[in-house]
N, C-alpha and C positions, 0 to 999 in steps of 0.2 A: 757081602753080608755087614750090615752096620754093627758096630760092636759098642755103640754110645749107650751108657747107663741112663735110664730116665732119671731126672734129678731128684725127684721126690724119693726114688728107690734107696738111696743110700740113708736117708733119714729114717725110714720105716723098716730097713733090714733087721735091726734087733728085735723090733716089735713082732714082724712076721715070724722070725724064727721062734719066738715064745709061743705063738699059736700054730706052730707046725707049717709055717708059711701060708698062712690064710689070712684074711682081712674079716672084720666083723661087717655087717650091714653098714653101720654108720660110717666106718673107715672107707668101704668103698665107694658111698655116697660123696663123701668128702674128696676123696681122690678123683672121682669122675665128675664133680660138680653137678650133680643131677638130684632130683628127688627122688622118695620112694617109689611112686607109680613107674617111673622109667626104670628104677633099678629092678622092679619086679619083672618087668618085661626083658630084661637084659638077662635075668636069671634063667630063663629058657635056653637061651644062646650060649651062655658061658658056664652053666651049671653052678651048683655050689653043694656044699656039705652040711648035713645037719649034725650040730654037735649038742650033747647032753652033759650038762655040768654033774660031777660027783656029787652023790648024795641029793640030788634035785631032779625034779621031773622038768624043769626048764630047759627048753630047746632053743637053740639059737641058728640061724644060718651063717655059714663060713664061706667066702670066697675066696679061690684059689688066687694068691698073692702074685705069683709069675704071670697069670692071665691078665689080672687087672692092670698090673704094671705096663705089660705089652700094650693093652688098650690105651692106657694114658699116653704111653710113648708115641703111639700111632697118631693120636689126635694132637700132640703137642708138634709133631714134624709134619704136619699136613697144613694145607692151606684150602679155603672155601673156595667154591667154583666161580663166585663172583670176581675173586681175584684174578681169575683168568681173563675175565672182562676188562679189567684195569688195565693188563699189561697187553692183551692181545685184541680186545674188543671181540671175543667170542662169546656167543650165548653159552649158557649151561649145559644144554643139550649137546653142544659141540664138543665139550669136554669129555662127555659120556662116549661119543664117537670116537675121538682119540683114543681114550683109553682101551674100548673095544679092538682097536685096530692096532694096538701097542706102538702109537705113535709116542705116547706118554704112559707113564705107569701108574697104576691104580692100587689103592690099599683094599682088599675085597675082603678083609675080616668081617663076618655078618654083626659082630658086635659093634664094630666102629661105625658101620653103616646104618646100623639102628640109631645110633646116637646122633650121627651127624645127619641123617635123611637124605644122603646123596652119596654117589660114588667119591670116596676121599683120595685126593691126589698129594703126593709127598710134596713138600715145599720145593725141594730141589729141581721138581718138574718144570717149574717157571723157568728156571735157568736153562734147563736142559733143551726145551723147546726153543727158547731164545737164541741158543747156540745153533742148533741145528738150522733155523732159519738164516743165521747170519752166515753160517758156511756154505749155503747152497745158492746165495744171492749172486747175480750177474756183476761183474766188475766193469762191464762196459757201459758207455752213456744211455740213458734211459730213453728208449723210442718215442717217438712223438705219438705212436699208436697204441702205448701202454695206458692202461686205465687201471685205477685202484681195484683193489680185490673187493673193497667194501661197495662200490658201485656196480661191479660185475655181479656180485651176490645178489643185489636187489633185483636182478631180473630173474632169480629163481623162487618160484611161488607154487602154492597148492600142495606144498610137503614141507618137512623139515629140510632145510638145506644140508646138503652131503658134507659138511665141514670135514668129516673125517677123511672121507676119500680125497678130498680137494687138499688138505694138509699132507697127506701121505705122498700125493703127487708132488708137493712143494719140496718136501724134505728128503725124497728120494732122488730128485733131480728130473723128473719125468715133465715137471712144468716149470719153465725158466722164468724167473721174476727179477725185479730190482727192488731195492729198498730206498725209500725216500725219506730226508729229514731224520735219519738215525734212528727211528722205531723199528718195531717188529709186530705192529698191529696190522689188522686188516685195512686200515687207511693208509699206511706206510709201504704196503706190498702192492707193486705195479707189475701187471702182466699184459703182454700184447694181446689185442684182442684176437687175432688169428690164433694164438696159440690156445687162448680160451676157448674158442669155438673148436677147435681141432680136438679138445677133450671129449667132445659129444655128450650125449646124456649119461650123467653119472648120479649115483644113488648110494644110500646106505640102508641096507637090510638088516633092521633090528632083531627080526625074527631068528637070525643066524647066531644071536646071543641071547639066548633065552634065560640063561642063569644071571644075566647082568641087571643091576638094580636101577633101571632107568626111572626117573621120576616121573610122576603122573602129574605134577603141577608145574607151572611156570610162571615167572614174574611178570610185571608190566612190561619190561626192558625186552625181554625175550619173545612175548607176544607180539610187541610191535616188529620185531626184527622177523620173525616167521611170516607175518602179513605185508611185510615192507611199507610201514606205515611212518609218515611224519608224526610229530608230537601232538598236533591239532587232530590229525584223523584218529590217533589213539584216543584221545579225548572223547571224541564222538562216538567211538565204538563202545566206550564204558557208558557214556550218557545213555545210548540207545538200548542197553541191556540186552547186547547180542551174545554177551557170553555170561555165564555164571561166574560168581567170584566168591572167594574166601579173604576176608580181612583179618590179616595179623597185626601185631604190634607196630611194625614198621614197613609193611609192604601189603600189596594185594595180589592175591594169586589165582590163576585161571588153569581151567582143566586141560591138559595137553591135547586130549581127544577132541573137546569142543574146538579149540583153536584151529586143530587140522582140518576139523569138519568144515569151519568157515572159509579156511583158505582154499580148500577145493571147490567151493562154490561161488566165492567171490574173489574179486582181484582188485589191487590198489593202483591208483594212476602211476606211483612211482614204478611199479613193476612193468606196467604197460610201456612206459616211457624207456625203461632201460632195454626192454625187448626188442623195441622197434627202433629206437634211435630218434625217435620224434618228440617234439616238444609236448607240453601239456594241452596248449590251446588246439591244436589242429586235431588231436587223439580225442579230446572232450568233445568238439563240434561233431566229429564223426559218430560217436556213441550217442550223443543226443539226438542227431537226425535220424539214427536206426532206431530210437527209442528203447535203447538198452536200460535196463532197469539199474538205478542208483540207489544205494542204501547206506546212510551214514559214511558216505565218501567211497563206499566200495561199490564196484561193478560187477553185474552178474558174469561170471567168468567164461561160461560157455560161449555167449554171445559177444562179450567185449573182445575176446581173443580173435573171433572171427572177423568182427568189424575193424579192429586196429590193426591186426596183423595180416589177416588174408584179403581185406579190403571191404568195402561197403556191401551189406548185405540188405535185402528187402525181406521185411516179414511185418506182419499186423501185430502190434503191440498196444498195451495200454500206454497212457502218457508217462514218460520217464519221472521217476521221482528223484529230483536232483537234490542231494543233500551235501 
C-alpha cells in the first residue's frame, strides 16, 4: 500500500478541516483541473453534500476532501496509454488487455476513468513491465530464425491482436525470446518462428471482462496497427472515407467496431506477406489474376486468403479495382 501524501493535500489540510473535510465546487474544479460540466458528471460518481449556510437559504455543494484528494493522487501517479506506445510500441487496446490479465495493474476508480476516458495505469507499471521482459529474455545468441515480434504480429488480422495473451506468455516464460539493441519494445523482442507457430491460434476474449472500461474509439496509429497498414495505405483509407471519424484538437479518432468490421472483410498486403512468407509482387500478381477486389489498397479477405495462402482459385468476377 502506498503511503505517499498527495502534494496538494498538505497545503489544503487546514482549509479542509474548517469545512469538515470538504471542498467547495470551485476548489474541486481547481484541484482536478476540470470545468463545471465535467464536475457535474463526476458528482454522480463521487457524491457530494448539500450545505446550507446559517440564517440563509443559499445552498452549495461540498465534495469529500479525502475522495477528491485520492482522485488527484491517482491522476498524478498515472501515465497515459500512449506512453506505453512510446516505450513498448503497443497500441492502447493492448494496455487494456494487459490490465485485464493482470500483467500490469490498472487504477479502476470510476471517477479516475471518467476523467481520463480510459483505463488508467500507474507510472510504475512502465518500469515493472520492462523489468519483467528483461528478466525473461534469453541469454544465448539470437537464432537466425528469430523474427521481431512487430513483424510476426503483422500476420495477425481480422481482429484486435491478442497482445494480452502474447505478453502473458512472454512474461511467464512460456514463449522464449531475445532482446536486441537494448530496448523492450515489439521491435526489440525477437522470437523463433517455430516457437511462435507452436503457440497456435490465440485470442483475447473481452466478454470475460464485462466491467472493464474498454475504449470505443481508437487513434490513427492504432487503426493502422489493427489493419496492418503502411502509412500511405492508412492515408488512402482516410481519403476513401471507409471509416467514420471524429476530429479532436490533436487527433482523429475511429470507432473500434467499424475498424474491426473493416478488418474482417478486407486484408492488407503486409498481412498477406507475413502470413505466406512471400513478397509483394507474386502475391499481387496472383490476386489480380484471380480478379480479387481491391479497395484503397485493401483486398477482399475471403478470396485474397484463398488465393495467396491456399493457391490460385478460379471464379468469375468483375474486373479488379486496383487502388
